[in-house]
C-alpha positions in Angstrom: 158.6 111.0 17.8 158.4 110.1 21.5 156.9 107.0 23.0 153.4 107.1 24.5 153.3 107.7 28.2 151.9 104.3 28.9 155.2 102.7 27.8 156.7 104.0 31.1 154.6 101.5 32.9 154.1 98.6 30.4 157.6 97.7 29.3 157.3 94.3 27.6 156.5 93.9 23.9 153.7 91.5 24.5 152.2 93.8 27.1 152.3 96.7 24.7 150.7 94.6 21.9 147.9 93.5 24.3 147.4 97.1 25.4 147.1 98.2 21.7 144.5 95.5 21.1 142.4 96.4 24.2 142.4 100.1 23.5 140.5 99.5 20.2 137.6 97.8 21.9 134.5 99.7 22.7 132.1 99.4 25.6 132.0 99.7 29.4 133.3 96.2 30.1 136.1 96.7 27.6 137.2 99.9 29.4 137.1 98.1 32.7 139.2 95.2 31.3 141.7 97.7 29.9 142.0 99.5 33.3 142.5 96.1 35.0 145.1 95.1 32.5 147.1 98.4 32.9 147.2 98.0 36.7 148.3 94.4 36.6 150.8 94.9 33.8 152.3 98.0 35.5 152.8 96.0 38.7 154.4 93.1 36.9 156.7 95.3 34.9 157.6 97.6 37.7 161.0 96.2 38.3 162.0 95.7 34.7 164.5 98.2 33.2 163.0 100.7 30.7 163.1 99.5 27.1 
């Protein structure tokens, strides 16, 4: 089984756990928060090696 595509951008274990938590939330503000989190996490993890 392959990893989800988002794991290419979010590389830390804590970031992946937070992503999994945010995905389960419902509502417009929750989706906005998720989008914001993905952008910031991808920028922070950009230089890390793939895990």
